[in-house]
N, C-alpha and C positions, 0 to 999 in steps of 0.2 A: 613361558607364560601361555603358550598355546594349549598346554595340557590342563589348564585350570578352567572348569566348567562354571563360570560365574555369570554367564549370560542370562540364566533363569533365576537369578537371586531375587526372592520375593519380599525382602525387607525384614525377614525374621532375624531377631538378635541372637538366636541360637545357632552357633556355628557347627558346621559339620566337621568331620575329621580331616577332610581335604583342605578346608580353609585354615584349620589350626596348623596343619603341616606347612602350608605356605608361609604363614606368619612366623612360624618357628624358623624356617629357612632364611627369611629376609631380615630377621631381627625386629625391624620396625619399618613403618611406611616412610619415615623421614630418611633413614639410611638408604633405603632403596632409591628414592628420588634423587638423592645426592649422587649416588653411584651412576645413575643414568645420565645425569647432567655432566659428570666428569667424563664419561665415555663419549658423550656428544662433543664436548670441547676437544677431546683428544683427536676425534675424527676430523673436526674442523681444522685443527692445527696441522694435522698430517696433510690435509689437502692443500693448505697454504704453503707448507714446506715443499710439497711436490711442484706446485706452480712456480714458487721462487726458484727452485732448482732448475726448472725448465727455462726460465728467463735467463738465469746465470749461464746455463749451458749454451743457450742461443747467443748471448753476448760474447761468451768466450770463443765460440766457433767463429763469430763475425770478426772479432779482434784477431784471432789466429789466422783466418783467411786473408784479412787485409795485410797482416804482417807478412804472410807468404807472398801476397801479390806485390807488396813493396820491395821485398827482397828480390823477387823475379825481375821487377822493373829496374832495380838498381843493377842487377847483373846485365840485363839488356843494355842499360845505359853505358856501362863500362865497356861492353863488347861492340857498341855501335858508335865508335868514335867519329866515323865519317858520315853519320846520319845528319839530316837537316837540323838546323838550330831550333826550329820550331818544335820538332819532335823531342829533342833532348830537353828543352825547357819544359814541355808538357810532362815528360817522365820525372824530371827533377822536382817539379812542383807537387807531383803526386807522392813521392816517397821521401821527401826531404826531412831529415832529422839533424839538429844542430851538432849532436855529438859525433856523427859519422860522415856527414855530407857537406861540411863547411868548405872543404877543399874542392869538391866537385862544383859547388856554386861559384867559387873563385875562378875555376878553370872555364866554366861556361861563360862567365862575364868577360873574362880576358879574351876568349875566342871570339865572342860576339863583337868586341870593340875592334877587332882586326878586319871585320867584314865591311863591305861597302854599304851605302845607305839602302840600296835596294834589297840586298840580302838580309839586312838588319830589320826589315819590316816584319813586326810581330803583331798579331791581333791584340787588341786592347784587353779582351777578356783574359787571354793567356798571360799578358804582362802584369795585369792586376792580380791574378792568381799567384804568380811567382813572387810578387812583392809581399803579398799577404802571408804566404805559407813559407817562404824561404828567405827573402832579402831582409825583411823587418825582424824576424826572429834571429837571423844571423847578426844583424847590427846590434840588437839588444844584448846579445850574449858575448860580444867580443871582449878581449882584454887588450892591454896596451901593447902587446907583442904582435898582434895580428894585423895583417895588411888589408885595409878595406877600400883602398883607392879604386881598384877595378870595379868593385861592386857599386860604389857610389857613382863612378863615371858611367857605368852601364845604365843606372837609374836615370841619370841626368840626360844621357843621349837618347834613350828610348822613350822618354816621357814628353808628351806634347804639353803646351801651355794650358790647354783646356782640361787636362787630365790631373793636374796637381791637386785640385780640390778633392778628387776621389782618393788620391793617395793620402792626403791629410786626414781624411775620414778613417782610413784603414790603419793609421798609427804612424805616419811619416814623422811627425814632430816628436813623438815619444822616442823613436829610434834615433833620430838625429841628436836630440838632447843627451841621450846616453852616450853616443859616440863623442860628443863634445866634452862630456865629463870624463870619459876614459882618456881622451887625448890630453886633457889638462890636469890629470890626476897628479902629475909630478911637480906642478907649479905651486909655489907658495904665494898666495894672493893676500895682500894686506890693504890694498886700496883699489879704487876704480881704474880700469885700464881702458883708455880711449882708443888705443891702437893695439890690435890683436897680433900675436905672433903668427908667422905664416902657417905653421902646422895646424893651428886651430882656426885661422881666418878662412881657410878653404871650407871647413865644416860650416862656419857661420854663413858663408856665401851660398852654400848648398841649402841651408835652412831658409834662406830668403826666397828661394825659387817659387814656392806657392804664393808668396806675397808680392812678387814683382809685377804681376798683372793687376791693374786696378779692378778689373771685373771679378777676378778670383780672390782678391785680397779680403773683401768683406766677408766672403764665405769661409775663408781659411783662418782668419783671426780667432774665431771661437775655438777651433781645434788647438791652436797655439796656446791660448789662455788655459784651456783644459789641461794640456800637457804640462804647462808651468805650475799648475795647481796640484800635480801629483805629490804624494808624500815623499819627502827626501830627508836625508840626514843633514846635519848642520853644515858639514863640509861641502856637500853638493849645492846646498842653497847659497852658500857664500861664494863659491866659484861661479855659478851661473849669475848671481847678482852683481858681482864685481867685474866679470869678464864679458858676459854676453849682453846683459841688459843695457849698459851704456850705449853700445853700438846699435842694438835693436831699437831702443827708444828713440835714438836719433833718426833712424830710418822711418819708423812709424809716425813720428811727429810731422813728417813732411806731408802727410795726407791725413790730417786730424779728423775731418768729417767722416771718412771711411772707417777710421778706427773707432770713433765714438758710436757710430751707427751700428757697429757689429757687437757692441758690448751688452746690449739688452738681452734679457732672458737667459743669462749665463749662470750656471751653478758654480759655486765657489767653495773650496775646502777652507774652513776657518783655521786650519793648521798649516797654511802655506803663506809665504811672504812674497813670492816672486811676482804674481799679478799686481799686487798692491804696490810693490816697488816699481814695477814697470809703469803703472799709471802715474805715480808721483814723478818719475823721471820725465815722462812725456809732458806732464803738466808744467814742469819747470822749463821745458824747452819750447813750449808753445808761445806764439806771439801774444802779448798782452791784450791786443785788440781782437783776437780771434773769437768769432761767435761760438766756437765749439768748446770754449773754456768752461762755460757753465754746465753743459752736459757731462763733460769730463769730471768736473768737480762733484757733480751729483752722483756719478758712478762710483766714487771712492768708497762710500760706506758699504756698497755691495761686495767689495773685494777686500775689506779690512779683515785682518786676522783677528782671532779672538784675543781679548786682553790678556787672558791667562797664558796663552801660547806666546804672545808677543813679549810679555814681561819675563818669561823664562828663556827666551831666545837670546843667545850671546854670541856675537861674532862681529867682525869689522863692518859687515853689512848693516847691522843695527845702528851703529854710530852714524853711518851715512843717512839712514832713514830718519834718525832723530834730528840730524842737522837739516834735512829737507823739511821735516814737519815744523821746525821752529824758524823757518826762513821768512823774510818779510813778504814773500809772494802771497802767502795766505792772508796776511793782514790787509794787503792792498785789495785782494779779491773780496774778502769779507766786508770791507768798508765800501765797495763799489757795486756789488751785486745785490739783487733784491733779497731781503732777509728771509722771506717765506721759502725761497728756493734753496737756501744754503743751510737751513737749520739742521737737516739730517747729517750733513757733512760736519758741521760744527760739533754736534753731539758725539758722533762716532769717533772723530779724530781726537777730541778732548778726552774721552774716556779711555782711548787707546794709549795716548802718549802724554806723560806729564810735561815734557818740554813744549808740546804744542799747546797744552792748556796754559802753561806759564806765558807763552808768547802772546796769548790772547789778552793778557793784562795790558798790553799796549793799546788795545782797542777801547779801554775804558775812558781814555781821554777823548775819543771820538764821540761827539755829543749825541749823535743819532743812533749809535750802535745798540746800547743797552735798552733805550726806550723802544727801539724797533723789535728787539728780541722779546721784550716783555709783551709787546702788542701781539706778536705771533703766538705766544703762549696763552694769551687770553682769548684768542680768536678760535673759531672752529677750524679743524676738528679737535684741537687740543683742549680748549675750554678750561683754563685754570680755575675759573670761578666755580666749576662743578666740584673740583677737588676741595676747594675751600669750604664747600657746603657739605663735604663728607662723602662725595660720590667719585669713585675712581673708575675710569672707563674699563669695560670688560674686553674691548678690542685690543689684542696683544700688541700690534705695531703702534697704535695710537698711544697706548699706555707707556710703552717703552720710550717713544718720542717725548712724551710729556715728562717722564721721570728724568731722562737724560737732559732735556732742554732746561728744565727747572733747576737741576743740579748745577749745570753750567752757569745759568743766570745767577744763582746764589753765590757761586764761587767768585764770579766777576764783580758782583755787587759788594761782596765783602772786601775785595781788593780796593774797590773804589772808595769805600768808607774808611778803610784803614789808611789809605795814602792820600786822603783829602785833608788839607789843613783845616783846623778848627775855625779859622776866620772865614772860610768859604761856606760854613754851615750855620752861620749866625743869620738870623732873620733879616738883618739890615744889609748883609753882604753875601746873600745866597748865591752860590756859583757851582751848580751841579748839573749834570746832564738831565736830571729830573727836576721839575719845578717843585716847590715846597708842597703843593697840593698833590702832585704826582707821587713824590716819595712817601707821603703819608698814605696814599692809596696802595702803593706797592707793599709797604711794611704791614699795613692792615691786612692785605691779602695773604702775605706770608705768615702772619700771626695766626690767621684762621686756618691756613693750610697745615701748620704744624700741629694744631689741636685736632684736625681731622686725621692726620697721619698717626697721631698717638692712638686714636681709636682703631685705626687699621692694623697697626703693629701689635695691639693688645686686643685680639678678637674675643668675642664672647663665646666660651666653650660650649654653651648650651645650644648654640645655633647649628644648623646643618652646614655641610660643606666645609668642615674645619681644615681639611687637607689643602683645599684651594686657598682658603684664607691665610694659612701659614705660608704658602708659596708667595702670595701677594705681599705678605709682611716682609719676607726676605728680599723681594724685589725693591721694596720701598725703603730699606734700611739706609742705603747710601744717600738717597734723597733726604731722608729724615735728618741725617747727620749734617748735611749741607745747609738745610733750612735752619736748623737749630744754631749752627755756627754763625750764619749771617745775622740772625735775630739777636744773638748774644752780643755781637759786635755793634749792631745798631743801638741796642739798649745801653751799652757802655757809653757810646757817643752821646746819646740823648740824656743820659744821667748827668754827664758833665756839662753839656751845652744847653739842655732843656729846650730843644727846638720843636718838640712834639707836645701836645696837650698833656696836662698832668695825669689824666686818667686814661690816656691812650692805650697803654698796654693791658689794662684790666677791662677795657670796654669791648668785650668779645661775646657777650650774651651766652656764654657757655657755663654750665653748672659744674663746679669742682667741689668734691667732698673733702673737707678738711677735718680729719679726726686724728686722734693719737694713733689709731690703728693704721691710718694711711701712711704715716711717716715712720712708725716704729713697729715692725713686725718681727720681734725678737723676744727671747726669753731673758731671764736675769743674766747680766754679764758678770764675769769674774774680773778681778783685778788684772790689768794687762802689764806685761813687761815693757820696759822702755823699748820703743821702736815697734811695738806690736799694735794691731788694731783689732777690734771686734766688730762683727757684723754678720748678718744672715747670709746664708747661701741661697740666692734667689734664682728664679727661673731664668733660662737663657736670655730672653729678651730684656729682662731687667738687669742681668749681669752686664749687658752692653752699656747700660746707662749709669751704673754705680761704679765708682772708682775701684779699679782692680786692686789697688794697694790696700784696700780695706777688707780684703777677703780672708786674711789670716785670722785665726781665732784660737783661743785656748780651750774651747769647749770640746767635749768628746763627741764621737760620731753619733751617739744616741741623741744628744742635744741638737746636733746639726740636722739630723733627720727630722726632728720635731719642728725646727724652724722652717725647713723646706715644706713640711706639711701645712704649716701655718700660712705660708705665702700661697700655696696651692689652693687653700680654701678661700683666699681673697676673691671677691667678685671682680668682674671685668671693670666695673666702674671704679672700684678702689685701686686696681692696678693702674688704670689710666691716670687717676689723680696722683698716684705715687710717681708715675713717669713725669707728669707735669712739674711736680715739685723738684724732681731731679734735674731736669734740663732747661725748663723755661719758667722758673718760679716767679719771675717778675710779672706774669700774667695774673697773679694773685696779689691783691693789695698788701702793702708792706705791713700795715697794722694787723691784718689777719695772720700773717706769718709770724709776727712777733708774739701774738697771743698763743699760736701753736707751739712756739719754742718754749714759752713759759709753762704751758701744759705738760710738755715732754719733760722739762726739768723738774717740775713738781712731782710727776709720776716717779722719776728717778730718785728724787729725794725721799719719797715715801719708802722706797726699797732699802734705803740706808739709814732710816730714822732710828733704828734700834742699836746702831753701832756706837762705840765709845768715841768721845771727842778727842781731838789731837791737841795736846798742850804744846805751845810754842813759847819759848822764852828767848827774847832778843835784847841786845844792848842798842840803845839809840845811836851810839857812836859807830856800831858795826851791824847795822840792820841787814844789809844784803848778805854779808858773810854768814851771820848766824842763821838767817832764814834758809840759805842754801844748804847749811848743815842739817838743821832741824827738819826741813821738808824734803830731804832727799828720799828717794824711793825706799832706801833701806830703813829710814826712820818713820816715814809716812807713806805706806803702800798705796793709800787712796786718799785723794783730796776731796772726795764727794761728801765726806763726813764733815761736820762743823769743826772749826778751829777755835781754840781758846788761847788768846794771846796775852802774855804778860811782858811788860817792858821794864828795862833797867835804865836808870838815868846815867848821867856822865860820871857819877861817883860810884856806880856799880850797885846802887840800892834799887830794890824793886819798887816801882811806882804803886801808889795806893789804889789806883783805879782798877775796878773789876770789869772784865770784858763781857759786856752784854750784847756785843755786836759792833759798837762804835770803835773800840780799840782795834778790832780786826779790820774794819774798813780803813782806818788810818794806816795800819800796818801794811795792808795790801797796796794801798796807793803809794806809800813811800818806798816800799821795796821795789815795786815795778819801776818807779821813777828813777831810783838809783841804778837798777840793772840796765835801764835803757839810756842812762846818762852817757853822752858821747865821750866824756873824759875817761870812762871805764874802758872803752875800746870795743865793746861787743856790738854797739850800734853806731851808725854815723847818720848824717842828715843831709837832705837836699838843700838847694838854695832857699827854699821856702820853709826850712827848718822842720821838714817832715822826716820822721825817723824810719830807718830800714837797716837790716843787718849789715855789719861791716864786712865786706868781702875779704878783708885781710885778717879777720879774727882767728882763723885756723893757724896763722903764722904767729899770732901773739899769745894765744891760749892753747897749750897742748891738750887741755881738757875742755875745749870749747863745746863739745857735744853735751857735757853735763850742764854747762851754764845755759845753753839754749833750751835744752829739755826742761830745765827748772823754770825758766822764764815762760816757756810754753804752758807749763802747768799753772803758773800764776795767772796768765791770760785766760786760760780755761776756767780757773776758779772765779775770776772776776765775772765772766759770762755766766757761770753757774749760779752765782749769787746776785746777778743783776747789778753788779758794782761797776760804776763808771770810773775810768782811770784818767789821771791828769797827764796824758801824753797825746801827741799828734803823730799818727802813723801814715806813711806814704801809701797811696791807693794801690800801686802796683805790688807792694809788699803784702798788703791785706788780701788782695785778690789771689796771689800765688800761695799764701799761707793756708787759706781755707778751701781752696779748690785744687785738688792734687793733679788735675789733668793739665797737659801741656798746651796752654793757649798762647797765642801770639800776644805780646805786650804792645799796646798802642804806642806808636812813635811819639805821641805828644807827652808821654810820661818822661821821656828823655829831657824835655825842656826844663823840668825842675831839678834834674840831677846835674846836667851839664848843658847850659844854654848854648855854648859855643858849638859843641858837637851836634846839638839839635839843629842849629841853623845850617851847619855844614851838610847834614843829612838832607834837609829840605832843599838845599841848593843842588845836591847830587841828584835828587829826584827830578828836578826840572832841567838838568844840564843837557846840553847837546851830546849825542852819543860819541861824536868824534873827540870831544873834550874829555869825556869819561875815560876813553882808552888812553889818552895822554897822561892821566893821573897814575897809571900803572898800579891800580888796586887789585887785590885778590881777596879770596874768601878766608882771610885770617886777620887777627888783630894782635897788637903788641900790648902786653899788660906789664905793669910795674908792680912787683911784689917786694916792698920794703927795700928798694934799691936794686933788685934783681929783675931784669927784663926777660920776658919769654914770649914766644910766638904761639898763639893758640888758633887752631883751625876752626872755623865756624861750621864747616861741613866736612865730611871725609875728604882728605887730600885737598883741602881748601886753598892751601898756599900755591897749588898748581893751577887753579881755576881763576881766570881773569874776570874782572867785573866789566861788563859792557852795557849797552843800552837795553838789551833784552833781559838781563838778569839783575839789574840794579835794585829793583824793588825787593827781590829775594835777599840781596845782600843787606839792604837797609833793615829788613825785618830780622834777619839772623843777627845782625849787629846789636839791635835793640834787645832782642831776646837774650843774647849772651850777657850783656851788662846788667840787665834788670831782672833776669830770672836764672839762667844757667849758672852764672858765677855765684849766685846765692844759694844754690840748691842744697849743699850740705847743711847750712844753717836752717833753711826752710824745713828740711826733713825733720831735724831735731825739734824745732818749734812746733811743727805740725803734730809730731808724736806726743809732745808734752800736752798740747791742747786736747788731743784726742783721748788722753789718759783721764781727763775730767769730763769733757763734753763730747758726745758723739759728733765727729766732724761732719757726718752726713746731715746733721741737723743744721749746721752752719752753712752748708753748701747752698742752701736755699736763699742766701742773701748775697747781694752784690758787694763790691769793695766799699762803696759809699755807705751802704746800709750797715755793713760790718763796722765801719768807723763810728757810726751812730750808736751801735750796740756796745762797742768797747769804750769809746771816748765821749759819747754824747754830742750835743749840739756845739758847734764852734762859736756861736754868738755869745754876747755878754749875758750876765745874769739878769733876768727880767724881774725887777723889783716889784712891779705891779702884780705879776703872777704870784710872787711870794706873798704879797699882802693878801691876795684873795684866798690863799689856801693855808695860811698860818693861823694857828689857834693861840689866842692870848688868854692866859689864866689871870683872873682878877683876884688879888690877895684879899684876905679879910681886913676890914677896916678902911678899904679904899672904895671910892665911888667909880662907877663905870665911866663917867665923863672925865674924871681925873686920869684914869688909865688911858682913855682914848686920846686925850691931849698929849700925854707922855709918849704913847706909841706913834702918834703922828709926827712928833719931833724925831723919834727914833728912825722911822721910815724915811723921813726927809734927809737925815744924816746919811743913812745907808745909800740912798739914791745919789748922794753927792760923791760917794767913794769912787775911786778908779776901778777899772775892770779887774785888776789884780786884787785889790782889797775886797771887792765883792766876792770873788772866788775864795779868798782866804776866809771870809766870814762864813760862807756856805760850808767850807771844809771844817771850820772851827765847830760848827753846830752838828754836822752830819757825818764828818769823817771823810767826806769826798768833796772835792772842789767844784763839781759839776752837778747841775740838776738832773733828775732822772729823765730818761727819754720820754717825751710827751709832757714835760713840765712838772711843776711841784704838786700838781693834782695827783700824780702817781707816786709821790714820796710816801713810803711806809716805814714807821708811822708818820703822820702829818707833823710838820715842824711845829713845835710848841714854844711859846715864850712865856716864862714865868717871871712876873715883876716881883722883885724882892724889896720891900720897904725897909728903912732903917739899916742900910748896908752901904752907905756912901763911901766907906773906906775900903771896900772890896772891889775886885775886878769882876767883870762878867765871866761866868763859867758855863760849861756845857756838859750835858750827859748825852754823848753821841749815840749811845745804844738806843735812846728814846728820841733822838733828834730834838732835844730840849735845850733851850737857851735860858739860863738863869741870869736875869738882867736886873742889877740893883737899881733902885730909884734914886737917880742923881738929881741935885738941885737945879741944874741948868744944862743946856745943850752942849756947851763948850766942854764941860767935864765929861758928859756922856760920850762925846766924840773921842776925846783924849783917851778915856779908859777903854773904850771899845777898840780903837786902833791898836792900843798897846796889847790888849788881850789876844786879838786875832793874829798879830804878827810876832808875838813873843816866842812862839814855838815851844811852849811849855808842855810838860808831860801830863799824865793823868794823876796829878797829885793834889790839885786844888779841889775843894768840895763846895 
């Protein structure tokens, strides 16, 4: 570049020959600059490499020189056998390496122990250096064949009381614990050892030396806890927990104030059990009146292992911990100490151990416990009312405490409601730890909380900070499940006992969108095979809410992806409304949900409107058998299309009636009635004559699955056509049929199935624990299957688990669940699949068992004649005056009003084909009931066109003949042959 004369360039665009030569050589300006930059980087990298090489060489020379120096000192050490002990220790501390110098350390320690006290006087700095560089590394690396007695004895003899804290800081407890583990490695430990074998007792006594002096104990305990928190394998944790901790906890419990005061500001590894186990042991050994109990109890959450680690840990030590966590000590402490101070411990231990959580159910009988816990949750800093208003604290510890505390409260409140007899929840005999006003306030708060949580777990994707919102949603999921569970339990109780105002559940001032899109986000469904379900593949947070059994689908992947895109396009408001309808539908008024169901069914009917009708031909004498054959999936793949029924009389002749809807209604009513007849054996009844599946049906009918699937299709068809059935179904059966999740069955349902067992269970719930043990009960039941008895476990290995005062509530619940749900599961599955083949079972999940009974069976009460009079249309024939017809109809209504309940239902069935009025009264009957007065027909019986809900009533001369003819017609059971 120095040869280019460019300094006098005058701006002329005309290049001289020298410039052209330069550009030709460099190709271009860009290439030139890039090459210069590459050369600059190469020079910089070269400089760095030279500097790094210098550093490495310097370090290597240092290491090499130190290695030479240590080798020289090792040689001098070996040659200076008669040198002073102090000099030898100084040399040994300088060059010590475990792999080559372990024997030299043992020789030095043995030699030192043979000296007198004066000669054994070694400066503190030198002794500390020897312990840090030689003794502790030696102890950490030993195996079971090495002799450590002289080394430990040297450490014990040369260390003064005031110096143990310094050694603890340098790693004394780490070294001694490893020696303890090495010496006990050959022992098989299955239970706690209160007395240690001599060969490890000496190690234990050595371990106590830093703790023996009260002044050094407080300073040394943090180092001990830190050493116990080190990561260890399961075998080491078990041996230390069962061998060392019993003796250590007994020693430390003698000075509880010192121990508790040293626990503050300690860091803890959540993957360690030993400090937690030590604190539990000391807690159980402490005097009940000790003032240090509360600080010790408050320290437990800080040392609790993570729930994931604790649940995966398996050893005899865990069994001891579980027994400790479920002991009565905690119950007495929780009921005597101030609630505000023990809430963190309650939350932490309950989330950690299921056995501890179960033992807390004993506290629900303590009248002040739950109200006190709720009061703490509502007070600052937790402030539950803020969450009910939709605001969740941004402070991490406060939020965690609120979520854990409220989850625990909901769990205990659910237990209280489940195991409180109905008589104690009536207004006149109210007997609960909450007053009626308080429980209303509690449930109102929880109702608003769950609606707020639904907004939290379904965040609006358009807002900022979505990652943080998703993390918050994950945190709240367990709380959401607990709040939903207790509200469902409370609603079930209230539905049966009606102790809350009628509009309580829907009085929340929240806007909920109810549209067909909200509940139905799917494309056209195809026909489903028996046992299959159709449904959309929803986003993860919705999959948690919708029954997993409904995730199977016959649609291809392209249709599945389209459904996912549909759900993704739903707004946050629509997703929240969908969630509400899935988990707490009762916050929406019943009438609104019924209207939504009708909209959904009408939409589905529109999709099948162009398909051919199914022709069904049945004999009146074999209704059920013929229907089972004609409406099997082979012959009728879908029951969503209309059915056209023709009947044959007892002589085998086809009846003259043409099905316009009325014959179908009678057919459906009668076939279901026959199928559910207890004499057939598929169903049985409770003491109140409420029907539920016969648990022995699989033993009676080899093809029982086909029968129950068929009956499920008929129930689904009745719901699909808004057809009420003349049956009475047990609430626990309806609840299990239309909700596929495993919910606990209320114990009160056992009363109608077997009052004797129900009373025995109530007695067991109130029984003295000592008497329970004398009953010798276990978690199994004996069932009789047509003369053959067999034992069934209620839980895994239930026959080996005894029932006592702490687990009796669990036994009662498992017992009820088995007889009223688990034993019926095969039949329920077939029925549920049959119903789902006609009506999407998710649509029905928005109704409770009582509401489903109304949808399937209608009102239980008598036929309201006045309601019928208001909504029946009377047709005046030609030649008759209105007054004459009014007088005749007045006589008719009077006669009908005098009929028995059975005859009134027979009349309604005679005219409409169904013995029950529509849900909501005769105002909703479509078409309206019509009565056509037929003059000059005294010799004929009343007839009906059920397809039009039309009664053809001849004009009889007097009321006696009218009543006689009417009774005969409605009770004759004639077919569709009269005109």
